[in-house]
C-alpha positions as CSV (number, residue, x, y, z in Angstrom):
1,M,153.3,81.0,161.1
2,K,155.1,80.1,157.8
3,R,153.9,81.3,154.5
4,R,153.2,78.3,152.2
5,A,151.3,79.9,149.2
6,Y,151.8,82.7,146.8
7,T,149.8,85.9,147.1
8,L,147.4,87.0,144.4
9,L,149.7,89.9,143.5
10,E,152.6,87.5,142.9
11,L,150.5,85.3,140.7
12,I,149.4,88.3,138.6
13,F,153.0,89.3,138.1
14,I,153.9,85.8,136.9
15,V,151.0,85.8,134.4
16,V,152.0,89.2,133.1
17,I,155.6,88.2,132.7
18,L,154.6,84.9,130.9
19,G,152.3,86.9,128.6
20,I,155.1,89.3,127.6
21,L,157.5,86.4,127.0
22,S,155.0,84.6,124.9
23,T,154.3,87.6,122.7
24,V,158.0,87.9,122.0
25,A,158.8,84.2,121.5
26,I,155.8,83.0,119.4
27,P,156.5,85.1,116.4
28,R,160.1,84.0,116.4
29,L,159.0,80.4,116.5
30,F,156.9,80.8,113.4
31,F,159.6,82.7,111.6
32,S,162.0,79.9,112.2
33,R,159.5,77.3,110.8
34,S,159.3,79.2,107.5
35,D,163.1,79.5,107.4
36,A,163.4,75.8,108.0
37,T,160.9,75.0,105.2
38,I,162.7,77.2,102.8
39,S,166.0,75.6,103.7
40,N,164.5,72.1,103.2
41,A,163.0,73.2,99.8
42,K,166.4,74.6,98.7
43,T,168.0,71.2,99.5
44,Q,165.2,69.3,97.6
45,L,165.6,71.6,94.6
46,A,169.3,71.1,94.5
47,A,168.8,67.3,94.8
48,I,166.2,67.4,91.9
49,R,168.6,69.4,89.7
50,S,171.5,67.1,90.5
51,G,169.4,64.1,89.8
52,I,168.4,65.4,86.4
53,S,172.1,66.0,85.6
54,L,173.0,62.5,86.8
55,K,170.3,60.9,84.7
56,Y,171.6,62.8,81.7
57,N,175.1,61.6,82.3
58,D,173.9,58.0,82.6
59,N,172.1,58.4,79.3
60,I,175.3,59.8,77.7
61,L,177.2,56.7,78.9
62,Q,174.5,54.5,77.2
63,A,174.9,56.5,73.9
64,K,171.5,58.3,74.4
65,P,172.3,61.9,75.1
66,E,168.9,63.1,76.4
67,F,167.5,64.4,79.6
68,P,164.8,62.4,81.4
69,Q,161.4,62.7,79.7
70,K,159.5,63.0,83.0
71,L,160.6,63.6,86.6
72,D,158.1,61.1,88.0
73,D,155.4,58.6,86.9
74,G,152.4,60.6,88.3
75,D,152.2,58.8,91.7
76,P,151.4,61.6,94.2
77,S,153.2,59.8,96.9
78,K,156.5,59.7,94.9
79,L,157.2,63.1,93.3
80,F,160.5,63.3,91.3
81,K,160.9,59.5,91.6
82,N,162.8,59.3,88.3
83,V,165.6,61.6,89.3
84,I,166.0,61.3,93.2
85,N,166.4,58.2,95.3
86,I,164.0,59.2,98.0
87,P,160.8,60.7,96.4
88,I,158.9,63.6,97.9
89,K,155.3,63.2,98.9
90,D,152.8,65.5,97.1
91,S,151.6,68.0,99.7
92,G,148.3,68.9,97.9
93,S,147.2,72.3,99.2
94,K,149.5,72.3,102.2
95,N,153.1,73.7,102.3
96,G,155.4,71.8,100.0
97,W,155.6,70.4,96.5
98,H,152.6,69.6,94.3
99,R,152.5,68.1,90.9
100,I,150.4,69.9,88.3
101,S,151.4,68.0,85.1
102,D,154.3,66.0,83.7
103,D,156.4,69.1,83.5
104,K,154.8,71.6,85.9
105,Y,155.1,71.6,89.7
106,T,154.3,74.1,92.4
107,F,155.9,74.8,95.8
108,R,153.6,76.4,98.3
109,L,154.6,78.2,101.5
110,D,152.3,80.0,103.8
111,G,149.7,80.7,101.1
112,K,152.2,81.8,98.5
113,V,153.0,79.7,95.4
114,A,156.0,79.3,93.2
115,N,155.5,77.6,89.9
116,F,158.3,75.4,88.5
117,K,158.6,74.1,85.0
118,Y,160.8,71.2,83.7
119,D,162.1,71.5,80.1
120,K,163.0,68.0,78.9
121,N,165.0,69.4,76.0
122,T,167.4,71.4,78.1
123,G,167.1,69.7,81.5
124,D,166.2,73.0,83.1
125,F,164.0,72.8,86.2
126,G,163.4,76.4,87.3
127,C,160.9,78.8,88.8
128,S,158.8,80.5,86.1
129,D,157.7,83.3,88.5
130,E,159.4,86.4,89.8
131,N,157.9,86.4,93.3
132,E,159.8,86.3,96.7
133,I,159.5,82.6,97.1
134,C,161.3,82.0,93.8
135,K,164.0,84.5,94.8
136,S,164.5,82.8,98.1
137,L,164.8,79.3,96.5
138,Q,167.3,80.4,93.9
């Protein structure tokens, strides 16, 4: 007679092997998501800083040498609208950018927060903290 099913012992071995593989793979998956979020934030931060510089250069050509007064108009769905072509949506309490005031923003990642401040006199948009998120974004 031909054997057409797996024995209970074979099924237990498969479950154990899958359990071991999942304990190794799942932490790496979450680690990669944080890395991807940091990389995305670095790109966004570079675009914001570049946009500030471009607006300043446009103002110089119009004989008004000044940095943008505000980075956006306060619409939470369009952060940094005044300096980048594709605005960023306010993430609220989730991971991502959040607007606090005209010149203060936060970037949140996995419960950690980095505070950013825009200086309209110098055009500087930088992290005002010394935590690990700020260091990884610089």
